[in-house]
Biopython code that builds the backbone (N, CA, C, O; Angstrom):
import numpy as np
from Bio.PDB.StructureBuilder import StructureBuilder

atoms = [
    (1, "MET", "N", (-1.975, 5.743, -4.670)),
    (1, "MET", "CA", (-2.466, 6.469, -3.374)),
    (1, "MET", "C", (-1.478, 5.995, -2.479)),
    (1, "MET", "O", (-0.888, 6.732, -1.688)),
    (2, "LEU", "N", (-1.242, 4.486, -2.616)),
    (2, "LEU", "CA", (-0.378, 3.727, -1.826)),
    (2, "LEU", "C", (1.615, 4.203, -1.869)),
    (2, "LEU", "O", (2.529, 4.180, -1.045)),
    (3, "ALA", "N", (1.488, 4.536, -3.140)),
    (3, "ALA", "CA", (3.000, 5.207, -3.102)),
    (3, "ALA", "C", (3.275, 6.496, -2.182)),
    (3, "ALA", "O", (4.173, 6.654, -1.355)),
    (4, "GLY", "N", (2.060, 7.527, -2.631)),
    (4, "GLY", "CA", (2.213, 8.537, -1.862)),
    (4, "GLY", "C", (2.186, 8.465, -0.276)),
    (4, "GLY", "O", (2.958, 8.940, 0.557)),
    (5, "ALA", "N", (0.968, 7.666, -0.135)),
    (5, "ALA", "CA", (1.059, 7.335, 1.674)),
    (5, "ALA", "C", (2.670, 6.588, 1.940)),
    (5, "ALA", "O", (3.387, 6.976, 2.862)),
    (6, "MET", "N", (2.904, 5.973, 1.412)),
    (6, "MET", "CA", (4.488, 5.235, 1.626)),
    (6, "MET", "C", (5.611, 6.387, 1.933)),
    (6, "MET", "O", (6.366, 6.437, 2.903)),
    (7, "LYS", "N", (5.524, 7.153, 1.009)),
    (7, "LYS", "CA", (6.505, 8.108, 0.751)),
    (7, "LYS", "C", (5.799, 9.241, 2.022)),
    (7, "LYS", "O", (6.790, 9.512, 2.701)),
    (8, "ALA", "N", (5.188, 9.625, 2.333)),
    (8, "ALA", "CA", (4.492, 10.442, 3.640)),
    (8, "ALA", "C", (5.002, 9.847, 5.032)),
    (8, "ALA", "O", (5.418, 10.539, 5.962)),
    (9, "LEU", "N", (4.916, 8.618, 5.028)),
    (9, "LEU", "CA", (5.160, 7.708, 6.316)),
    (9, "LEU", "C", (6.713, 7.754, 6.300)),
    (9, "LEU", "O", (7.335, 7.916, 7.350)),
    (10, "GLN", "N", (7.288, 7.621, 5.190)),
    (10, "GLN", "CA", (8.858, 8.009, 5.164)),
    (10, "GLN", "C", (9.594, 8.828, 5.927)),
    (10, "GLN", "O", (10.401, 8.685, 6.845)),
    (11, "ARG", "N", (8.901, 10.147, 5.044)),
    (11, "ARG", "CA", (9.197, 11.841, 5.930)),
    (11, "ARG", "C", (8.697, 11.759, 7.007)),
    (11, "ARG", "O", (8.917, 12.767, 7.678)),
    (12, "LYS", "N", (7.928, 10.778, 7.657)),
    (12, "LYS", "CA", (7.516, 11.206, 9.158)),
    (12, "LYS", "C", (8.551, 10.364, 10.007)),
    (12, "LYS", "O", (8.754, 10.699, 11.174)),
    (13, "GLY", "N", (9.114, 9.440, 9.538)),
    (13, "GLY", "CA", (9.989, 8.528, 10.019)),
    (13, "GLY", "C", (9.528, 7.549, 10.609)),
    (13, "GLY", "O", (10.274, 7.086, 11.473)),
    (14, "LEU", "N", (8.292, 6.911, 10.425)),
    (14, "LEU", "CA", (7.619, 5.960, 10.751)),
    (14, "LEU", "C", (7.922, 4.597, 9.584)),
    (14, "LEU", "O", (8.002, 4.679, 8.359)),
    (15, "LYS", "N", (8.032, 3.533, 10.342)),
    (15, "LYS", "CA", (8.391, 2.270, 9.666)),
    (15, "LYS", "C", (7.256, 1.457, 9.441)),
    (15, "LYS", "O", (6.367, 1.433, 10.292)),
    (16, "VAL", "N", (7.170, 0.784, 8.398)),
    (16, "VAL", "CA", (5.962, -0.214, 8.472)),
    (16, "VAL", "C", (6.709, -1.649, 8.758)),
    (16, "VAL", "O", (7.885, -1.712, 8.402)),
    (17, "PRO", "N", (6.203, -2.646, 9.285)),
    (17, "PRO", "CA", (5.074, -2.210, 10.064)),
    (17, "PRO", "C", (5.333, -2.385, 11.747)),
    (17, "PRO", "O", (4.652, -2.875, 12.648)),
    (18, "GLU", "N", (6.385, -1.869, 11.706)),
    (18, "GLU", "CA", (6.902, -1.864, 13.176)),
    (18, "GLU", "C", (6.218, -0.773, 13.737)),
    (18, "GLU", "O", (5.867, -1.053, 14.883)),
    (19, "ASP", "N", (5.844, 0.503, 13.349)),
    (19, "ASP", "CA", (5.591, 1.792, 13.745)),
    (19, "ASP", "C", (3.900, 2.024, 13.622)),
    (19, "ASP", "O", (3.107, 2.419, 14.476)),
    (20, "ILE", "N", (3.691, 1.631, 12.258)),
    (20, "ILE", "CA", (2.106, 1.547, 11.275)),
    (20, "ILE", "C", (2.116, 0.738, 10.531)),
    (20, "ILE", "O", (3.096, 0.402, 9.866)),
    (21, "GLY", "N", (0.649, 0.095, 10.478)),
    (21, "GLY", "CA", (0.137, -0.893, 9.302)),
    (21, "GLY", "C", (-0.656, -0.322, 8.455)),
    (21, "GLY", "O", (-1.664, 0.366, 8.613)),
    (22, "VAL", "N", (-0.065, -0.698, 7.490)),
    (22, "VAL", "CA", (-0.748, -0.465, 6.036)),
    (22, "VAL", "C", (-1.325, -1.521, 5.432)),
    (22, "VAL", "O", (-0.728, -2.593, 5.336)),
    (23, "ILE", "N", (-2.753, -1.301, 4.882)),
    (23, "ILE", "CA", (-3.433, -2.037, 4.241)),
    (23, "ILE", "C", (-4.093, -1.164, 2.829)),
    (23, "ILE", "O", (-4.596, -0.042, 2.778)),
    (24, "ALA", "N", (-3.855, -2.189, 1.742)),
    (24, "ALA", "CA", (-3.947, -1.328, 0.068)),
    (24, "ALA", "C", (-5.270, -1.954, -0.410)),
    (24, "ALA", "O", (-5.658, -2.932, 0.230)),
    (25, "ILE", "N", (-6.087, -1.487, -1.541)),
    (25, "ILE", "CA", (-6.755, -1.919, -2.251)),
    (25, "ILE", "C", (-6.057, -2.219, -3.634)),
    (25, "ILE", "O", (-6.033, -1.211, -4.340)),
    (26, "SER", "N", (-5.595, -3.116, -4.100)),
    (26, "SER", "CA", (-4.887, -3.118, -5.223)),
    (26, "SER", "C", (-5.245, -4.483, -6.331)),
    (26, "SER", "O", (-5.998, -5.417, -6.054)),
    (27, "ALA", "N", (-4.555, -4.317, -7.515)),
    (27, "ALA", "CA", (-4.615, -5.497, -8.371)),
    (27, "ALA", "C", (-3.325, -6.167, -8.487)),
    (27, "ALA", "O", (-2.815, -6.624, -9.510)),
    (28, "ARG", "N", (-2.917, -6.163, -7.424)),
    (28, "ARG", "CA", (-1.666, -6.894, -6.834)),
    (28, "ARG", "C", (-0.121, -6.389, -6.995)),
    (28, "ARG", "O", (0.764, -6.631, -6.175)),
    (29, "VAL", "N", (0.044, -5.621, -8.235)),
    (29, "VAL", "CA", (1.045, -5.054, -8.641)),
    (29, "VAL", "C", (2.450, -4.420, -7.635)),
    (29, "VAL", "O", (3.557, -4.828, -7.284)),
    (30, "ILE", "N", (1.671, -3.293, -7.471)),
    (30, "ILE", "CA", (2.349, -2.292, -6.643)),
    (30, "ILE", "C", (2.513, -2.587, -5.136)),
    (30, "ILE", "O", (3.641, -2.321, -4.722)),
    (31, "PRO", "N", (1.734, -3.029, -4.308)),
    (31, "PRO", "CA", (1.998, -3.657, -3.169)),
    (31, "PRO", "C", (3.022, -4.904, -3.098)),
    (31, "PRO", "O", (3.415, -5.243, -1.981)),
    (32, "GLN", "N", (3.329, -5.382, -3.880)),
    (32, "GLN", "CA", (4.324, -6.457, -3.915)),
    (32, "GLN", "C", (5.998, -5.578, -4.029)),
    (32, "GLN", "O", (7.058, -5.942, -3.520)),
    (33, "LEU", "N", (5.760, -4.508, -4.768)),
    (33, "LEU", "CA", (7.148, -3.699, -5.119)),
    (33, "LEU", "C", (7.944, -3.216, -3.553)),
    (33, "LEU", "O", (9.166, -3.090, -3.471)),
    (34, "PHE", "N", (6.965, -2.981, -2.345)),
    (34, "PHE", "CA", (7.583, -2.420, -1.372)),
    (34, "PHE", "C", (8.018, -3.418, -0.255)),
    (34, "PHE", "O", (7.239, -4.239, 0.230)),
    (35, "TYR", "N", (9.049, -3.313, 0.036)),
    (35, "TYR", "CA", (9.548, -4.319, 1.270)),
    (35, "TYR", "C", (9.705, -3.195, 2.616)),
    (35, "TYR", "O", (10.158, -2.066, 2.803)),
    (36, "PRO", "N", (8.808, -4.630, 3.653)),
    (36, "PRO", "CA", (7.992, -5.648, 3.190)),
    (36, "PRO", "C", (7.068, -5.556, 2.836)),
    (36, "PRO", "O", (6.447, -4.582, 3.261)),
    (37, "GLU", "N", (6.386, -6.438, 1.884)),
    (37, "GLU", "CA", (5.194, -6.346, 0.993)),
    (37, "GLU", "C", (4.057, -5.870, 2.031)),
    (37, "GLU", "O", (3.916, -6.107, 3.231)),
    (38, "ILE", "N", (3.363, -5.173, 1.193)),
    (38, "ILE", "CA", (2.122, -4.402, 1.899)),
    (38, "ILE", "C", (0.877, -5.172, 1.887)),
    (38, "ILE", "O", (0.783, -5.666, 0.764)),
    (39, "THR", "N", (-0.031, -5.473, 2.546)),
    (39, "THR", "CA", (-0.871, -6.227, 2.902)),
    (39, "THR", "C", (-2.025, -5.641, 1.732)),
    (39, "THR", "O", (-2.152, -4.431, 1.544)),
    (40, "TYR", "N", (-2.639, -6.414, 1.166)),
    (40, "TYR", "CA", (-3.870, -5.717, 0.409)),
    (40, "TYR", "C", (-5.085, -6.507, 0.001)),
    (40, "TYR", "O", (-4.982, -7.733, -0.029)),
    (41, "ALA", "N", (-6.065, -6.012, -0.272)),
    (41, "ALA", "CA", (-7.177, -6.602, -0.526)),
    (41, "ALA", "C", (-7.366, -6.486, -2.314)),
    (41, "ALA", "O", (-7.610, -5.403, -2.847)),
    (42, "GLU", "N", (-7.210, -7.771, -3.099)),
    (42, "GLU", "CA", (-7.204, -7.826, -4.412)),
    (42, "GLU", "C", (-8.580, -7.201, -5.354)),
    (42, "GLU", "O", (-9.521, -7.991, -5.288)),
    (43, "THR", "N", (-8.712, -6.666, -5.722)),
    (43, "THR", "CA", (-9.817, -5.969, -6.414)),
    (43, "THR", "C", (-9.557, -5.604, -8.317)),
    (43, "THR", "O", (-8.434, -5.232, -8.658)),
    (44, "ASN", "N", (-10.351, -5.713, -9.088)),
    (44, "ASN", "CA", (-10.158, -5.263, -10.211)),
    (44, "ASN", "C", (-10.677, -3.787, -10.303)),
    (44, "ASN", "O", (-11.776, -3.434, -9.875)),
    (45, "GLY", "N", (-9.545, -2.765, -11.055)),
    (45, "GLY", "CA", (-10.191, -1.595, -10.865)),
    (45, "GLY", "C", (-11.102, -1.123, -11.847)),
    (45, "GLY", "O", (-11.635, -0.022, -11.706)),
    (46, "PHE", "N", (-11.337, -1.863, -12.849)),
    (46, "PHE", "CA", (-12.315, -1.521, -13.984)),
    (46, "PHE", "C", (-13.814, -1.836, -13.071)),
    (46, "PHE", "O", (-14.770, -1.061, -13.077)),
    (47, "LYS", "N", (-13.781, -2.733, -12.548)),
    (47, "LYS", "CA", (-15.128, -3.639, -11.828)),
    (47, "LYS", "C", (-15.230, -2.559, -10.835)),
    (47, "LYS", "O", (-16.284, -1.928, -10.898)),
    (48, "LEU", "N", (-14.394, -2.196, -9.939)),
    (48, "LEU", "CA", (-14.591, -1.202, -8.627)),
    (48, "LEU", "C", (-15.017, -0.019, -9.132)),
    (48, "LEU", "O", (-15.611, 0.694, -8.322)),
    (49, "GLY", "N", (-14.870, 0.462, -10.398)),
    (49, "GLY", "CA", (-15.032, 1.840, -11.065)),
    (49, "GLY", "C", (-16.449, 1.764, -11.424)),
    (49, "GLY", "O", (-17.109, 2.798, -11.318)),
    (50, "ASN", "N", (-17.071, 0.579, -11.877)),
    (50, "ASN", "CA", (-18.312, 0.536, -12.106)),
    (50, "ASN", "C", (-19.219, 0.638, -11.274)),
    (50, "ASN", "O", (-20.395, 0.578, -11.632)),
]
sb = StructureBuilder()
sb.init_structure("model")
sb.init_model(0)
sb.init_chain("A")
sb.init_seg("    ")
for serial, (resi, resn, name, xyz) in enumerate(atoms, 1):
    if name == "N":
        sb.init_residue(resn, " ", resi, " ")
    sb.init_atom(name, np.array(xyz, "f"), 0.0, 1.0, " ", f" {name:<3s}", serial, name[0])
structure = sb.get_structure()
């Protein structure tokens, strides 16, 4: 979901964090791939699903 949201923001011409803030729920990998790094709440997907 984060990748899709970031792509949509790019298409709209919005810049993170200058124009809009993004916070993700993640197991840490994907948010660290973006620059600037996306703020995230770390969670275990398996436990969250249960």
